[in-house]
Every structure is written in structure tokens, then in C-alpha cells.
N, CA and C atoms as an extended XYZ file, in Angstrom:
261
Properties=species:S:1:pos:R:3:atomname:S:1:resname:S:1:resid:I:1 pbc="F F F"
N        -7.951      -23.996      -11.452 N   MET     1
C        -7.794      -22.605      -11.768 CA  MET     1
C        -8.505      -22.308      -13.091 C   MET     1
N        -9.252      -21.244      -13.104 N   ARG     2
C        -9.980      -20.865      -14.312 CA  ARG     2
C        -9.092      -20.057      -15.247 C   ARG     2
N        -9.428      -20.139      -16.517 N   LEU     3
C        -8.681      -19.392      -17.515 CA  LEU     3
C        -9.420      -18.107      -17.850 C   LEU     3
N        -8.670      -17.102      -18.220 N   ASP     4
C        -9.237      -15.831      -18.659 CA  ASP     4
C        -9.977      -16.071      -19.981 C   ASP     4
N       -11.178      -15.507      -20.135 N   PRO     5
C       -11.923      -15.778      -21.368 CA  PRO     5
C       -11.297      -15.167      -22.619 C   PRO     5
N       -10.318      -14.304      -22.466 N   SER     6
C        -9.659      -13.718      -23.627 CA  SER     6
C        -8.866      -14.798      -24.352 C   SER     6
N        -9.141      -15.007      -25.645 N   PRO     7
C        -8.442      -16.079      -26.364 CA  PRO     7
C        -6.992      -15.732      -26.703 C   PRO     7
N        -6.604      -14.471      -26.527 N   MET     8
C        -5.244      -14.071      -26.892 CA  MET     8
C        -4.193      -14.534      -25.888 C   MET     8
N        -4.447      -14.333      -24.608 N   TYR     9
C        -3.383      -14.505      -23.625 CA  TYR     9
C        -3.558      -15.709      -22.718 C   TYR     9
N        -4.758      -16.102      -22.416 N   ARG    10
C        -5.024      -17.267      -21.555 CA  ARG    10
C        -4.282      -17.178      -20.225 C   ARG    10
N        -4.467      -16.076      -19.523 N   LYS    11
C        -3.829      -15.879      -18.223 CA  LYS    11
C        -4.663      -16.574      -17.142 C   LYS    11
N        -4.019      -17.239      -16.203 N   VAL    12
C        -4.702      -17.935      -15.132 CA  VAL    12
C        -5.212      -16.922      -14.114 C   VAL    12
N        -6.490      -17.042      -13.747 N   ILE    13
C        -7.087      -16.167      -12.739 CA  ILE    13
C        -6.989      -16.880      -11.392 C   ILE    13
N        -6.301      -16.269      -10.442 N   ILE    14
C        -6.144      -16.863       -9.118 CA  ILE    14
C        -7.212      -16.275       -8.206 C   ILE    14
N        -8.065      -17.103       -7.596 N   PRO    15
C        -9.090      -16.587       -6.682 CA  PRO    15
C        -8.456      -15.962       -5.442 C   PRO    15
N        -9.235      -15.137       -4.729 N   TRP    16
C        -8.686      -14.419       -3.578 CA  TRP    16
C        -8.216      -15.364       -2.494 C   TRP    16
N        -8.898      -16.487       -2.297 N   TYR    17
C        -8.515      -17.416       -1.231 CA  TYR    17
C        -7.280      -18.225       -1.598 C   TYR    17
N        -6.823      -18.112       -2.805 N   ASP    18
C        -5.648      -18.840       -3.256 CA  ASP    18
C        -4.465      -17.898       -3.464 C   ASP    18
N        -4.589      -16.656       -3.011 N   SER    19
C        -3.499      -15.704       -3.184 CA  SER    19
C        -2.400      -15.978       -2.155 C   SER    19
N        -1.229      -15.471       -2.451 N   GLU    20
C        -0.073      -15.713       -1.576 CA  GLU    20
C        -0.273      -15.085       -0.199 C   GLU    20
N        -0.872      -13.895       -0.152 N   THR    21
C        -1.077      -13.202        1.122 CA  THR    21
C        -1.992      -13.994        2.039 C   THR    21
N        -3.084      -14.485        1.493 N   VAL    22
C        -4.037      -15.260        2.299 CA  VAL    22
C        -3.400      -16.569        2.752 C   VAL    22
N        -2.636      -17.209        1.892 N   CYS    23
C        -1.991      -18.476        2.263 CA  CYS    23
C        -0.958      -18.270        3.374 C   CYS    23
N        -0.177      -17.208        3.288 N   VAL    24
C         0.818      -16.936        4.334 CA  VAL    24
C         0.121      -16.597        5.644 C   VAL    24
N        -0.969      -15.836        5.577 N   PHE    25
C        -1.741      -15.515        6.785 CA  PHE    25
C        -2.313      -16.785        7.410 C   PHE    25
N        -2.816      -17.704        6.583 N   MET    26
C        -3.372      -18.955        7.095 CA  MET    26
C        -2.290      -19.817        7.737 C   MET    26
N        -1.109      -19.853        7.133 N   ILE    27
C        -0.003      -20.615        7.727 CA  ILE    27
C         0.376      -20.023        9.082 C   ILE    27
N         0.419      -18.688        9.171 N   GLY    28
C         0.733      -18.039       10.450 CA  GLY    28
C        -0.292      -18.358       11.515 C   GLY    28
N        -1.571      -18.313       11.152 N   CYS    29
C        -2.625      -18.639       12.122 CA  CYS    29
C        -2.531      -20.100       12.569 C   CYS    29
N        -2.261      -20.978       11.633 N   MET    30
C        -2.158      -22.395       11.983 CA  MET    30
C        -0.909      -22.681       12.823 C   MET    30
N         0.147      -21.902       12.642 N   LEU    31
C         1.313      -22.050       13.518 CA  LEU    31
C         0.964      -21.638       14.952 C   LEU    31
N         0.147      -20.594       15.086 N   LEU    32
C        -0.308      -20.202       16.429 CA  LEU    32
C        -1.169      -21.296       17.054 C   LEU    32
N        -2.052      -21.895       16.272 N   VAL    33
C        -2.877      -23.005       16.777 CA  VAL    33
C        -1.996      -24.184       17.153 C   VAL    33
N        -0.976      -24.447       16.346 N   PHE    34
C        -0.044      -25.545       16.627 CA  PHE    34
C         0.681      -25.312       17.955 C   PHE    34
N         1.174      -24.094       18.167 N   LEU    35
C         1.863      -23.781       19.421 CA  LEU    35
C         0.907      -23.839       20.612 C   LEU    35
N        -0.319      -23.362       20.428 N   PHE    36
C        -1.327      -23.430       21.488 CA  PHE    36
C        -1.628      -24.877       21.857 C   PHE    36
N        -1.717      -25.743       20.859 N   SER    37
C        -1.996      -27.143       21.142 CA  SER    37
C        -0.806      -27.844       21.790 C   SER    37
N         0.417      -27.409       21.472 N   LEU    38
C         1.584      -27.965       22.175 CA  LEU    38
C         1.556      -27.575       23.652 C   LEU    38
N         1.132      -26.343       23.933 N   ALA    39
C         0.997      -25.920       25.328 CA  ALA    39
C        -0.095      -26.730       26.024 C   ALA    39
N        -1.197      -26.983       25.332 N   GLY    40
C        -2.260      -27.814       25.898 CA  GLY    40
C        -1.810      -29.238       26.129 C   GLY    40
N        -0.973      -29.734       25.271 N   LEU    41
C        -0.441      -31.088       25.425 CA  LEU    41
C         0.441      -31.181       26.668 C   LEU    41
N         1.275      -30.173       26.867 N   SER    42
C         2.141      -30.199       28.053 CA  SER    42
C         1.328      -30.062       29.334 C   SER    42
N         0.275      -29.259       29.319 N   VAL    43
C        -0.586      -29.118       30.511 CA  VAL    43
C        -1.313      -30.423       30.793 C   VAL    43
N        -1.777      -31.090       29.750 N   SER    44
C        -2.505      -32.345       29.969 CA  SER    44
C        -1.582      -33.455       30.462 C   SER    44
N        -0.307      -33.398       30.103 N   TYR    45
C         0.637      -34.384       30.649 CA  TYR    45
C         0.964      -34.104       32.114 C   TYR    45
N         1.008      -32.836       32.496 N   GLU    46
C         1.368      -32.481       33.871 CA  GLU    46
C         0.264      -32.791       34.876 C   GLU    46
N        -0.976      -32.591       34.483 N   ASN    47
C        -2.093      -32.772       35.405 CA  ASN    47
C        -2.777      -34.113       35.140 C   ASN    47
N        -2.785      -35.021       36.115 N   PRO    48
C        -3.388      -36.344       35.894 CA  PRO    48
C        -4.899      -36.291       35.648 C   PRO    48
N        -5.564      -35.231       36.097 N   ASP    49
C        -7.003      -35.122       35.860 CA  ASP    49
C        -7.323      -34.893       34.386 C   ASP    49
N        -6.371      -34.374       33.636 N   TYR    50
C        -6.603      -34.044       32.229 CA  TYR    50
C        -6.087      -35.096       31.264 C   TYR    50
N        -5.618      -36.228       31.771 N   HIS    51
C        -5.075      -37.264       30.882 CA  HIS    51
C        -6.126      -37.802       29.905 C   HIS    51
N        -7.373      -37.856       30.336 N   LYS    52
C        -8.401      -38.393       29.443 CA  LYS    52
C        -8.785      -37.407       28.335 C   LYS    52
N        -8.358      -36.148       28.466 N   HIS    53
C        -8.671      -35.142       27.454 CA  HIS    53
C        -7.475      -34.816       26.565 C   HIS    53
N        -6.514      -35.686       26.524 N   ILE    54
C        -5.306      -35.433       25.740 CA  ILE    54
C        -5.598      -35.472       24.231 C   ILE    54
N        -6.710      -36.074       23.849 N   TRP    55
C        -7.044      -36.181       22.433 CA  TRP    55
C        -7.323      -34.820       21.793 C   TRP    55
N        -7.754      -33.846       22.577 N   VAL    56
C        -8.080      -32.529       22.014 CA  VAL    56
C        -6.826      -31.829       21.471 C   VAL    56
N        -5.755      -31.666       22.265 N   PRO    57
C        -4.572      -31.029       21.676 CA  PRO    57
C        -3.910      -31.865       20.582 C   PRO    57
N        -3.995      -33.178       20.692 N   VAL    58
C        -3.421      -34.032       19.645 CA  VAL    58
C        -4.186      -33.823       18.334 C   VAL    58
N        -5.510      -33.736       18.432 N   LEU    59
C        -6.318      -33.483       17.241 CA  LEU    59
C        -6.008      -32.112       16.639 C   LEU    59
N        -5.834      -31.114       17.495 N   LEU    60
C        -5.469      -29.783       17.001 CA  LEU    60
C        -4.105      -29.792       16.312 C   LEU    60
N        -3.162      -30.524       16.872 N   ILE    61
C        -1.836      -30.629       16.255 CA  ILE    61
C        -1.940      -31.278       14.874 C   ILE    61
N        -2.685      -32.359       14.775 N   LEU    62
C        -2.815      -33.054       13.491 CA  LEU    62
C        -3.519      -32.191       12.450 C   LEU    62
N        -4.614      -31.555       12.833 N   LEU    63
C        -5.368      -30.755       11.874 CA  LEU    63
C        -4.595      -29.520       11.423 C   LEU    63
N        -3.950      -28.841       12.360 N   SER    64
C        -3.178      -27.662       11.957 CA  SER    64
C        -1.972      -28.060       11.108 C   SER    64
N        -1.370      -29.197       11.392 N   SER    65
C        -0.251      -29.674       10.571 CA  SER    65
C        -0.706      -29.975        9.152 C   SER    65
N        -1.872      -30.591        9.014 N   CYS    66
C        -2.390      -30.889        7.670 CA  CYS    66
C        -2.656      -29.609        6.889 C   CYS    66
N        -3.209      -28.604        7.546 N   ILE    67
C        -3.485      -27.344        6.854 CA  ILE    67
C        -2.192      -26.631        6.486 C   ILE    67
N        -1.210      -26.652        7.386 N   ILE    68
C         0.081      -26.019        7.084 CA  ILE    68
C         0.743      -26.698        5.888 C   ILE    68
N         0.729      -28.008        5.859 N   ILE    69
C         1.367      -28.747        4.768 CA  ILE    69
C         0.639      -28.502        3.448 C   ILE    69
N        -0.693      -28.584        3.463 N   SER    70
C        -1.432      -28.405        2.213 CA  SER    70
C        -1.304      -26.979        1.680 C   SER    70
N        -1.293      -25.983        2.559 N   THR    71
C        -1.150      -24.599        2.122 CA  THR    71
C         0.269      -24.341        1.620 C   THR    71
N         1.257      -24.928        2.272 N   SER    72
C         2.640      -24.780        1.797 CA  SER    72
C         2.818      -25.414        0.420 C   SER    72
N         2.195      -26.563        0.202 N   LEU    73
C         2.253      -27.193       -1.113 CA  LEU    73
C         1.556      -26.340       -2.173 C   LEU    73
N         0.465      -25.689       -1.786 N   ARG    74
C        -0.238      -24.811       -2.720 CA  ARG    74
C         0.644      -23.633       -3.136 C   ARG    74
N         1.322      -23.028       -2.158 N   ILE    75
C         2.224      -21.912       -2.466 CA  ILE    75
C         3.389      -22.389       -3.329 C   ILE    75
N         3.958      -23.542       -3.006 N   ALA    76
C         5.072      -24.077       -3.792 CA  ALA    76
C         4.632      -24.379       -5.225 C   ALA    76
N         3.430      -24.905       -5.388 N   ARG    77
C         2.913      -25.191       -6.720 CA  ARG    77
C         2.753      -23.908       -7.535 C   ARG    77
N         2.292      -22.839       -6.885 N   GLN    78
C         2.165      -21.560       -7.583 CA  GLN    78
C         3.532      -21.032       -8.015 C   GLN    78
N         4.534      -21.145       -7.138 N   TYR    79
C         5.877      -20.681       -7.493 CA  TYR    79
C         6.458      -21.484       -8.653 C   TYR    79
N         6.275      -22.806       -8.629 N   PHE    80
C         6.794      -23.632       -9.722 CA  PHE    80
C         6.074      -23.326      -11.026 C   PHE    80
N         4.764      -23.067      -10.945 N   TYR    81
C         4.010      -22.723      -12.145 CA  TYR    81
C         4.513      -21.400      -12.722 C   TYR    81
N         4.725      -20.411      -11.858 N   ASN    82
C         5.223      -19.113      -12.321 CA  ASN    82
C         6.655      -19.216      -12.833 C   ASN    82
N         7.467      -20.088      -12.224 N   PHE    83
C         8.848      -20.281      -12.666 CA  PHE    83
C         8.885      -20.890      -14.061 C   PHE    83
N         8.029      -21.898      -14.307 N   LYS    84
C         7.976      -22.511      -15.626 CA  LYS    84
C         7.441      -21.531      -16.655 C   LYS    84
N         6.504      -20.711      -16.239 N   LYS    85
C         5.880      -19.766      -17.142 CA  LYS    85
C         6.885      -18.697      -17.615 C   LYS    85
N         7.812      -18.313      -16.745 N   GLU    86
C         8.801      -17.283      -17.076 CA  GLU    86
C         9.857      -17.791      -18.044 C   GLU    86
N        10.124      -19.087      -18.059 N   LYS    87
C        11.168      -19.630      -18.938 CA  LYS    87
C        10.740      -19.708      -20.353 C   LYS    87
């Protein structure tokens, strides 16, 4: 995070992609991808022709889970930083 060039206050400048709104939107989108991949996983288990393609929904589940976790940690870090700053 960059610091404000003003030497008086040194307020942290949060970029647009690191704002709370964008992070919550990204978590919501990744939850939709996660649910879509769970549906793909169930379809691939039901149809024996699709057993060899089971890696696609599994990969989607892993990648969306990683993004959800990292974005949630980013939001939590911002809240803890703001909480410490207020005290």
C-alpha cells in the first residue's frame, strides 16, 4: 500500500482493486463459479463418458477456493488495520 505524499497525515491510499466493494463482488463471483463447478462435478460423476474430464470442475473448485480465501484474508487484514488505527 502506498502512502500519501503529504508529510502531515500519512494516510494509506487503497487502490480501486483493493476496495471492499470490489473484494466482496469478487467473492460473490467466485462463489458462483464454485457452485457451478460443484454442479459440473456431480454431472461428471453421473455420466461415465465424462469421468475422464473430472479434472476440469476439480480445478475450478481449487482455483475459486484459493481466490475466495485470499480475498477474504485481504478484507480481514484491512479491517484489522483500520481497527488498530482507530485505537
